[in-house]
ZADO-1210 file (C-alpha; in nm, 4 decimals, padded with zeros to 6 digits):
<atoms>
<atom x="00.0000" y="00.0000" z="00.0000" code="UNK" pos="1"/>
<atom x="00.1413" y="00.3342" z="-00.1038" code="UNK" pos="2"/>
<atom x="00.1586" y="00.6157" z="00.1502" code="UNK" pos="3"/>
<atom x="-00.0576" y="00.8273" z="-00.0796" code="UNK" pos="4"/>
<atom x="-00.3353" y="00.5676" z="-00.1205" code="UNK" pos="5"/>
<atom x="-00.6688" y="00.6663" z="00.0309" code="UNK" pos="6"/>
<atom x="-00.8896" y="00.4325" z="00.2299" code="UNK" pos="7"/>
<atom x="-01.2684" y="00.4404" z="00.2218" code="UNK" pos="8"/>
<atom x="-01.4313" y="00.4712" z="00.5634" code="UNK" pos="9"/>
<atom x="-01.8056" y="00.4163" z="00.5908" code="UNK" pos="10"/>
<atom x="-01.9053" y="00.6352" z="00.8827" code="UNK" pos="11"/>
<atom x="-02.2013" y="00.8178" z="01.0356" code="UNK" pos="12"/>
<atom x="-02.2158" y="01.1747" z="01.1546" code="UNK" pos="13"/>
<atom x="-02.3358" y="01.1122" z="01.5124" code="UNK" pos="14"/>
<atom x="-02.1663" y="00.7810" z="01.5936" code="UNK" pos="15"/>
<atom x="-01.9154" y="00.7866" z="01.8808" code="UNK" pos="16"/>
<atom x="-01.7573" y="00.4701" z="01.7401" code="UNK" pos="17"/>
<atom x="-01.7067" y="00.6251" z="01.3974" code="UNK" pos="18"/>
<atom x="-01.5807" y="00.9505" z="01.5444" code="UNK" pos="19"/>
<atom x="-01.3254" y="00.7546" z="01.7469" code="UNK" pos="20"/>
<atom x="-01.1693" y="00.6110" z="01.4303" code="UNK" pos="21"/>
<atom x="-01.1483" y="00.9563" z="01.2707" code="UNK" pos="22"/>
<atom x="-00.9997" y="01.1172" z="01.5823" code="UNK" pos="23"/>
<atom x="-00.7524" y="00.8299" z="01.5925" code="UNK" pos="24"/>
<atom x="-00.6536" y="00.8985" z="01.2321" code="UNK" pos="25"/>
<atom x="-00.6005" y="01.2668" z="01.3153" code="UNK" pos="26"/>
<atom x="-00.3850" y="01.1791" z="01.6158" code="UNK" pos="27"/>
<atom x="-00.1829" y="00.9402" z="01.3990" code="UNK" pos="28"/>
<atom x="-00.1340" y="01.2087" z="01.1355" code="UNK" pos="29"/>
<atom x="-00.3104" y="01.0165" z="00.8581" code="UNK" pos="30"/>
<atom x="-00.6581" y="01.1700" z="00.8513" code="UNK" pos="31"/>
<atom x="-00.5968" y="01.2932" z="00.4972" code="UNK" pos="32"/>
<atom x="-00.5781" y="00.9309" z="00.3831" code="UNK" pos="33"/>
<atom x="-00.9423" y="00.8640" z="00.4708" code="UNK" pos="34"/>
<atom x="-01.2152" y="00.9065" z="00.2110" code="UNK" pos="35"/>
<atom x="-01.5197" y="00.9260" z="00.4367" code="UNK" pos="36"/>
<atom x="-01.8638" y="00.8175" z="00.3176" code="UNK" pos="37"/>
<atom x="-02.1486" y="00.9267" z="00.5415" code="UNK" pos="38"/>
<atom x="-02.4099" y="00.6550" z="00.5943" code="UNK" pos="39"/>
<atom x="-02.7394" y="00.6486" z="00.7818" code="UNK" pos="40"/>
<atom x="-02.7782" y="00.3292" z="00.9824" code="UNK" pos="41"/>
<atom x="-03.0318" y="00.2060" z="01.2339" code="UNK" pos="42"/>
<atom x="-03.1518" y="-00.1327" z="01.3616" code="UNK" pos="43"/>
<atom x="-03.4946" y="-00.0396" z="01.2226" code="UNK" pos="44"/>
<atom x="-03.3812" y="00.1047" z="00.8894" code="UNK" pos="45"/>
<atom x="-03.1690" y="-00.1279" z="00.6766" code="UNK" pos="46"/>
<atom x="-02.8889" y="00.0349" z="00.4793" code="UNK" pos="47"/>
<atom x="-02.7992" y="-00.1983" z="00.1906" code="UNK" pos="48"/>
<atom x="-02.4681" y="-00.0225" z="00.1211" code="UNK" pos="49"/>
<atom x="-02.3503" y="-00.0934" z="00.4736" code="UNK" pos="50"/>
<atom x="-02.4798" y="-00.4512" z="00.4758" code="UNK" pos="51"/>
<atom x="-02.2872" y="-00.5079" z="00.1521" code="UNK" pos="52"/>
<atom x="-01.9595" y="-00.4513" z="00.3376" code="UNK" pos="53"/>
<atom x="-02.0557" y="-00.5583" z="00.6917" code="UNK" pos="54"/>
<atom x="-02.3099" y="-00.8361" z="00.7578" code="UNK" pos="55"/>
<atom x="-02.3820" y="-00.6743" z="01.0958" code="UNK" pos="56"/>
<atom x="-02.5062" y="-00.3622" z="00.9164" code="UNK" pos="57"/>
<atom x="-02.3012" y="-00.1312" z="01.1366" code="UNK" pos="58"/>
<atom x="-02.0506" y="00.1471" z="01.0885" code="UNK" pos="59"/>
<atom x="-01.7648" y="00.2262" z="01.0951" code="UNK" pos="60"/>
<atom x="-01.6338" y="00.0031" z="00.8174" code="UNK" pos="61"/>
<atom x="-01.2911" y="00.0549" z="00.6609" code="UNK" pos="62"/>
<atom x="-01.2177" y="-00.0793" z="00.3133" code="UNK" pos="63"/>
<atom x="-00.8570" y="-00.1993" z="00.2979" code="UNK" pos="64"/>
<atom x="-00.6461" y="-00.3314" z="00.0086" code="UNK" pos="65"/>
<atom x="-00.5183" y="-00.6337" z="00.2026" code="UNK" pos="66"/>
<atom x="-00.8238" y="-00.7557" z="00.3904" code="UNK" pos="67"/>
<atom x="-01.1216" y="-00.5947" z="00.2212" code="UNK" pos="68"/>
<atom x="-01.3766" y="-00.4568" z="00.4650" code="UNK" pos="69"/>
<atom x="-01.2802" y="-00.4521" z="00.8318" code="UNK" pos="70"/>
<atom x="-01.5118" y="-00.3425" z="01.1083" code="UNK" pos="71"/>
<atom x="-01.5434" y="-00.2743" z="01.4770" code="UNK" pos="72"/>
<atom x="-01.3878" y="00.0556" z="01.5694" code="UNK" pos="73"/>
<atom x="-01.1006" y="-00.0963" z="01.7711" code="UNK" pos="74"/>
<atom x="-01.0032" y="-00.3234" z="01.4804" code="UNK" pos="75"/>
<atom x="-01.0037" y="-00.0226" z="01.2469" code="UNK" pos="76"/>
<atom x="-00.7885" y="00.1796" z="01.4880" code="UNK" pos="77"/>
<atom x="-00.5464" y="-00.1115" z="01.5158" code="UNK" pos="78"/>
<atom x="-00.5170" y="-00.1179" z="01.1363" code="UNK" pos="79"/>
<atom x="-00.4641" y="00.2575" z="01.1165" code="UNK" pos="80"/>
<atom x="-00.1963" y="00.2345" z="01.3851" code="UNK" pos="81"/>
<atom x="00.0155" y="00.0344" z="01.1425" code="UNK" pos="82"/>
<atom x="00.0053" y="00.3016" z="00.8728" code="UNK" pos="83"/>
<atom x="00.2123" y="00.5732" z="01.0379" code="UNK" pos="84"/>
<atom x="00.5704" y="00.6003" z="01.1522" code="UNK" pos="85"/>
<atom x="00.5111" y="00.7680" z="01.4871" code="UNK" pos="86"/>
<atom x="00.4554" y="00.6398" z="01.8380" code="UNK" pos="87"/>
<atom x="00.1945" y="00.3658" z="01.8472" code="UNK" pos="88"/>
<atom x="-00.1398" y="00.4816" z="01.9891" code="UNK" pos="89"/>
<atom x="-00.2225" y="00.1235" z="02.0857" code="UNK" pos="90"/>
<atom x="00.0787" y="00.0202" z="02.2950" code="UNK" pos="91"/>
<atom x="00.2252" y="-00.3082" z="02.1772" code="UNK" pos="92"/>
<atom x="00.3021" y="-00.4746" z="02.5080" code="UNK" pos="93"/>
<atom x="00.3342" y="-00.4585" z="02.8823" code="UNK" pos="94"/>
<atom x="00.1464" y="-00.2566" z="03.1412" code="UNK" pos="95"/>
<atom x="00.0906" y="00.0352" z="02.9046" code="UNK" pos="96"/>
<atom x="-00.0996" y="-00.1883" z="02.6616" code="UNK" pos="97"/>
<atom x="-00.3383" y="-00.3274" z="02.9199" code="UNK" pos="98"/>
<atom x="-00.4009" y="00.0103" z="03.0804" code="UNK" pos="99"/>
<atom x="-00.4858" y="00.1605" z="02.7428" code="UNK" pos="100"/>
<atom x="-00.7127" y="-00.1282" z="02.6432" code="UNK" pos="101"/>
<atom x="-00.8844" y="-00.1331" z="02.9824" code="UNK" pos="102"/>
<atom x="-00.9677" y="00.2360" z="02.9518" code="UNK" pos="103"/>
<atom x="-01.0866" y="00.1747" z="02.5988" code="UNK" pos="104"/>
<atom x="-01.3133" y="-00.1035" z="02.7264" code="UNK" pos="105"/>
<atom x="-01.4742" y="00.1353" z="02.9746" code="UNK" pos="106"/>
<atom x="-01.5214" y="00.3917" z="02.6983" code="UNK" pos="107"/>
<atom x="-01.6765" y="00.1331" z="02.4683" code="UNK" pos="108"/>
<atom x="-01.9095" y="00.0270" z="02.7487" code="UNK" pos="109"/>
<atom x="-02.0173" y="00.3877" z="02.8042" code="UNK" pos="110"/>
<atom x="-02.1208" y="00.4104" z="02.4392" code="UNK" pos="111"/>
<atom x="-02.3005" y="00.0756" z="02.4486" code="UNK" pos="112"/>
<atom x="-02.4905" y="00.1648" z="02.7668" code="UNK" pos="113"/>
<atom x="-02.5718" y="00.5137" z="02.6410" code="UNK" pos="114"/>
<atom x="-02.7167" y="00.3846" z="02.3148" code="UNK" pos="115"/>
<atom x="-02.9229" y="00.1237" z="02.5018" code="UNK" pos="116"/>
<atom x="-03.0486" y="00.3941" z="02.7373" code="UNK" pos="117"/>
<atom x="-03.1543" y="00.6143" z="02.4461" code="UNK" pos="118"/>
<atom x="-03.3596" y="00.3296" z="02.3042" code="UNK" pos="119"/>
<atom x="-03.5345" y="00.2767" z="02.6388" code="UNK" pos="120"/>
<atom x="-03.6037" y="00.6452" z="02.7033" code="UNK" pos="121"/>
<atom x="-03.6523" y="00.7998" z="02.3607" code="UNK" pos="122"/>
<atom x="-03.6425" y="00.5812" z="02.0530" code="UNK" pos="123"/>
<atom x="-03.8564" y="00.2832" z="02.1532" code="UNK" pos="124"/>
<atom x="-04.2366" y="00.3388" z="02.1573" code="UNK" pos="125"/>
<atom x="-04.3319" y="00.4454" z="02.5078" code="UNK" pos="126"/>
<atom x="-04.5510" y="00.1421" z="02.5799" code="UNK" pos="127"/>
<atom x="-04.2540" y="-00.0874" z="02.5052" code="UNK" pos="128"/>
<atom x="-04.0037" y="00.0854" z="02.7331" code="UNK" pos="129"/>
<atom x="-03.8812" y="-00.1078" z="03.0377" code="UNK" pos="130"/>
<atom x="-03.7933" y="00.1007" z="03.3434" code="UNK" pos="131"/>
<atom x="-03.5633" y="-00.1566" z="03.5118" code="UNK" pos="132"/>
<atom x="-03.3550" y="-00.1665" z="03.1943" code="UNK" pos="133"/>
<atom x="-03.3334" y="00.2147" z="03.1910" code="UNK" pos="134"/>
<atom x="-03.2165" y="00.2077" z="03.5498" code="UNK" pos="135"/>
<atom x="-02.9637" y="-00.0677" z="03.4816" code="UNK" pos="136"/>
<atom x="-02.8054" y="00.1151" z="03.1886" code="UNK" pos="137"/>
<atom x="-02.7943" y="00.4394" z="03.3866" code="UNK" pos="138"/>
<atom x="-02.6167" y="00.2584" z="03.6712" code="UNK" pos="139"/>
<atom x="-02.3484" y="00.1382" z="03.4304" code="UNK" pos="140"/>
<atom x="-02.2822" y="00.4958" z="03.3236" code="UNK" pos="141"/>
<atom x="-02.2734" y="00.6416" z="03.6741" code="UNK" pos="142"/>
<atom x="-02.0539" y="00.3652" z="03.8154" code="UNK" pos="143"/>
<atom x="-01.8097" y="00.4064" z="03.5285" code="UNK" pos="144"/>
<atom x="-01.7940" y="00.7830" z="03.5763" code="UNK" pos="145"/>
<atom x="-01.7168" y="00.7333" z="03.9446" code="UNK" pos="146"/>
<atom x="-01.4431" y="00.4778" z="03.8762" code="UNK" pos="147"/>
<atom x="-01.2822" y="00.7113" z="03.6233" code="UNK" pos="148"/>
<atom x="-01.2919" y="01.0001" z="03.8691" code="UNK" pos="149"/>
<atom x="-01.1422" y="00.7977" z="04.1556" code="UNK" pos="150"/>
<atom x="-00.8835" y="00.5791" z="03.9960" code="UNK" pos="151"/>
<atom x="-00.8031" y="00.6681" z="03.6382" code="UNK" pos="152"/>
<atom x="-00.4702" y="00.8340" z="03.5670" code="UNK" pos="153"/>
<atom x="-00.4657" y="01.0505" z="03.2572" code="UNK" pos="154"/>
<atom x="-00.0955" y="01.1327" z="03.2638" code="UNK" pos="155"/>
<atom x="00.0219" y="00.8937" z="02.9920" code="UNK" pos="156"/>
<atom x="00.0893" y="01.0011" z="02.6339" code="UNK" pos="157"/>
<atom x="-00.2284" y="00.9946" z="02.4261" code="UNK" pos="158"/>
<atom x="-00.3453" y="00.6425" z="02.3465" code="UNK" pos="159"/>
<atom x="-00.6524" y="00.4533" z="02.2251" code="UNK" pos="160"/>
<atom x="-00.8120" y="00.4635" z="02.5703" code="UNK" pos="161"/>
<atom x="-00.8014" y="00.8422" z="02.5868" code="UNK" pos="162"/>
<atom x="-00.9412" y="00.8730" z="02.2350" code="UNK" pos="163"/>
<atom x="-01.2218" y="00.6287" z="02.3091" code="UNK" pos="164"/>
<atom x="-01.3096" y="00.7990" z="02.6365" code="UNK" pos="165"/>
<atom x="-01.3111" y="01.1520" z="02.4977" code="UNK" pos="166"/>
<atom x="-01.5353" y="01.0568" z="02.2053" code="UNK" pos="167"/>
<atom x="-01.7647" y="00.8585" z="02.4350" code="UNK" pos="168"/>
<atom x="-01.8076" y="01.1467" z="02.6797" code="UNK" pos="169"/>
<atom x="-01.8611" y="01.3924" z="02.3954" code="UNK" pos="170"/>
<atom x="-02.1398" y="01.1750" z="02.2573" code="UNK" pos="171"/>
<atom x="-02.3062" y="01.1273" z="02.5979" code="UNK" pos="172"/>
<atom x="-02.3049" y="01.5027" z="02.6505" code="UNK" pos="173"/>
<atom x="-02.4276" y="01.5680" z="02.2973" code="UNK" pos="174"/>
<atom x="-02.7226" y="01.3317" z="02.3577" code="UNK" pos="175"/>
<atom x="-02.8062" y="01.4819" z="02.6999" code="UNK" pos="176"/>
<atom x="-02.7498" y="01.1521" z="02.8761" code="UNK" pos="177"/>
<atom x="-02.6487" y="01.1258" z="03.2458" code="UNK" pos="178"/>
<atom x="-02.4097" y="01.4042" z="03.3425" code="UNK" pos="179"/>
<atom x="-02.0508" y="01.2920" z="03.3959" code="UNK" pos="180"/>
<atom x="-01.9334" y="01.6365" z="03.5117" code="UNK" pos="181"/>
<atom x="-02.1229" y="01.6852" z="03.8385" code="UNK" pos="182"/>
<atom x="-01.8994" y="01.6031" z="04.1354" code="UNK" pos="183"/>
<atom x="-01.6198" y="01.4748" z="03.9116" code="UNK" pos="184"/>
<atom x="-01.3675" y="01.7593" z="03.8726" code="UNK" pos="185"/>
<atom x="-01.0714" y="01.5442" z="03.7621" code="UNK" pos="186"/>
<atom x="-01.2637" y="01.3755" z="03.4845" code="UNK" pos="187"/>
<atom x="-01.4159" y="01.7061" z="03.3786" code="UNK" pos="188"/>
<atom x="-01.0818" y="01.8870" z="03.3626" code="UNK" pos="189"/>
<atom x="-00.9266" y="01.6102" z="03.1590" code="UNK" pos="190"/>
<atom x="-01.2199" y="01.5946" z="02.9174" code="UNK" pos="191"/>
<atom x="-01.2278" y="01.9698" z="02.8655" code="UNK" pos="192"/>
<atom x="-00.8550" y="01.9775" z="02.7952" code="UNK" pos="193"/>
<atom x="-00.8707" y="01.6823" z="02.5568" code="UNK" pos="194"/>
<atom x="-01.1667" y="01.8367" z="02.3744" code="UNK" pos="195"/>
<atom x="-00.9426" y="02.1260" z="02.2709" code="UNK" pos="196"/>
<atom x="-00.7082" y="01.8970" z="02.0797" code="UNK" pos="197"/>
<atom x="-00.7162" y="01.9588" z="01.7032" code="UNK" pos="198"/>
<atom x="-00.8379" y="01.6024" z="01.6456" code="UNK" pos="199"/>
<atom x="-01.1498" y="01.6660" z="01.8545" code="UNK" pos="200"/>
<atom x="-01.2141" y="02.0125" z="01.7193" code="UNK" pos="201"/>
<atom x="-01.1895" y="01.8841" z="01.3623" code="UNK" pos="202"/>
<atom x="-01.4524" y="01.6158" z="01.4244" code="UNK" pos="203"/>
<atom x="-01.7047" y="01.7946" z="01.6483" code="UNK" pos="204"/>
<atom x="-02.0687" y="01.6982" z="01.6079" code="UNK" pos="205"/>
<atom x="-02.3031" y="01.9441" z="01.4399" code="UNK" pos="206"/>
<atom x="-02.4290" y="02.1562" z="01.7283" code="UNK" pos="207"/>
<atom x="-02.1743" y="02.0242" z="01.9788" code="UNK" pos="208"/>
<atom x="-02.0254" y="02.3704" z="02.0099" code="UNK" pos="209"/>
<atom x="-02.0794" y="02.7040" z="01.8456" code="UNK" pos="210"/>
<atom x="-01.7287" y="02.7448" z="01.7122" code="UNK" pos="211"/>
<atom x="-01.5878" y="02.4016" z="01.6330" code="UNK" pos="212"/>
<atom x="-01.5889" y="02.2817" z="01.2722" code="UNK" pos="213"/>
<atom x="-01.7314" y="01.9446" z="01.1748" code="UNK" pos="214"/>
<atom x="-01.5455" y="01.6624" z="01.0082" code="UNK" pos="215"/>
<atom x="-01.5767" y="01.6215" z="00.6342" code="UNK" pos="216"/>
<atom x="-01.8616" y="01.3766" z="00.5999" code="UNK" pos="217"/>
<atom x="-01.8491" y="01.1196" z="00.8754" code="UNK" pos="218"/>
<atom x="-02.2497" y="00.8598" z="01.3225" code="UNK" pos="219"/>
<atom x="-02.7904" y="00.4204" z="01.4696" code="UNK" pos="220"/>
<atom x="-02.6322" y="00.1080" z="01.4157" code="UNK" pos="221"/>
<atom x="-02.2668" y="00.1397" z="01.4984" code="UNK" pos="222"/>
<atom x="-01.9776" y="-00.0469" z="01.6520" code="UNK" pos="223"/>
</atoms>
């Protein structure tokens, strides 16, 4: 693969998973190698273009010359991490690797719980909503926020865990889901500082802020 070759990324404008891959590409210095195709996906609205490249019908999906379509945001980030000559954003081994992947797992869980909560409070017809499930998903979010505030160190060089967490928190805030800021000054300070990074500013959601630009075409059914 030539350094100038562009890769097609099927994305969606309000997906935290898709945004994570684009932020990752910015942090790796290869965002200009992505040709982003905006797709609308939903479990209740089949998108044949997405199903043609991912049998799960979810974005993001990256089309690669070696392996064809690859999906799941972490798999895509791992692929992108092999395309640049800088410091790896997914540490290769040792304690640093497991710390980064553990933080990424929390971030991924925040997105999963937040999406499930939106279905139970907004998207599902009211007579089909299940209060205990709402409460259970909310508890996952709150417990995770508290763990991050108490025990997470954010002093390491930027890695996949930081990128996943920042994009997850941005999406939760954008969707007016449970507030992670109240009573959590460490987490809030870190998030606000990370949100000023060029990678985050370049990919801000429409309406996320008044002054941040949006990514060139990039977020339903996502993973």
